[in-house]
Structure formats: C-alpha cells, structure tokens
N, C-alpha and C positions, 0 to 999 in steps of 0.2 A: 500418464507419462511417468516413467521412473524418475527418481530424484537426480540420478547421475545424468540421464538424458536431458532432464530439465535444466540442470546446471550448464551442460554443454551448449544447449540451444541458447540459453541466456548469455553465455560467454561469446558465442558467435554473433548474436544480435548486438550485444554491447560493443564488440570490436567493430562491427560495421557502422554503428551509429557514431562511435568515437571518431571515425575517419570523417564523418560528415558534421561533426560538432553537435550532435543531438543527444548527448548523454543525459541531459536534464529531462528531455522528453521520454527517454527510456525509463528513467527512474520514476517519473510521474506515472507512466502507464503501468509499470510494475506495481506501484503502490495501489493504484486504482483497481487493478486486477486482483490483488490480494484482498482488498476491501470487499469487492463483489463476491469473491469465492467464499471468504470467511462468513460474511453475513448471510449469504444464500444457504450455505451448509448449516449454519446455526439456526436459522429461522424458518426455512421451508421444509416441511415434513412430507407433505403429500402433493399430488398434482390433480386435485379434485376439479379445479377450475382454471381458466386461462389467466385470471387476475388473482392477486393476493387477497386473502381474507383480512379482516380487520386486525386480528391478532398477529398475523405474519407481517402486515404492513407496519404495525407498531414496533415489532421486534427488529425489522430491517432498519427503520428510522433510528431507533435507539443504538443499534449496533454501529451504524454509520457515524452517528454523532460521537459515540465513545471513541471510535477509531480515529476520527479526525481530531478530536480534542487531545487524544494521546499523542498523535503525530505532531501536533503543534507544540505540545509541552516538551516533547523530546527535542524538537528543533530549537526551541528557546533555550533549553538546557545546554545543547551543544554550542549555541552562540555564546552563552555565558562562559562556558569553559574555554572557548576559543578566545574570548576577550580577556579572560584572566591569564591565559597563557601568553597572549600578546603583550599584556601589561607587564608581566614578569620579565619578558625579554628586553624591555626598554630600560 
C-alpha cells in the first residue's frame, strides 16, 4: 500500500474510532502492527519452514524487547515533560 493511501486509510479509521471513543485501541493496534512488521522484516529472511528457526526466534524476541523498552522509555519521557510543563503553569 502506498504511504499516501496508508495515511488516508489511517485517517478514516481514526475518524471512525474517535466517534466511538476507541482512539486508544487504534493507537495500540497501530503500535502492535508496527512492531510485528518491523521485527518480521528485520529477522525473517527465508520461508524454509512453517516455524521460525532458533536464530530467527532469538532475533524476533530481541527486536520486540527493544521496541517495547523504547516505547516505555518514550512514554516515561513524555510524562516527565508533561509534569514539568504542568508544574511551570502553577
């Protein structure tokens, strides 16, 4: 899917979910999809078997751990910045 079409589909889906109050669900699903796509692309080279080999499995596990740790760190940093901004306003 082209990036323009992808953005348009995301916009439409986000608009629909916003009406239903499910924006958090959309953001979570988008993050999960990004994680799966990135780790699969980086770690799986061939389709020799139905299951992952040991090297691919290790790569996927490390990729997912790094992605989740990074996401948590970014979230914590945003919270820190938000708290600092709220403190300055008082």
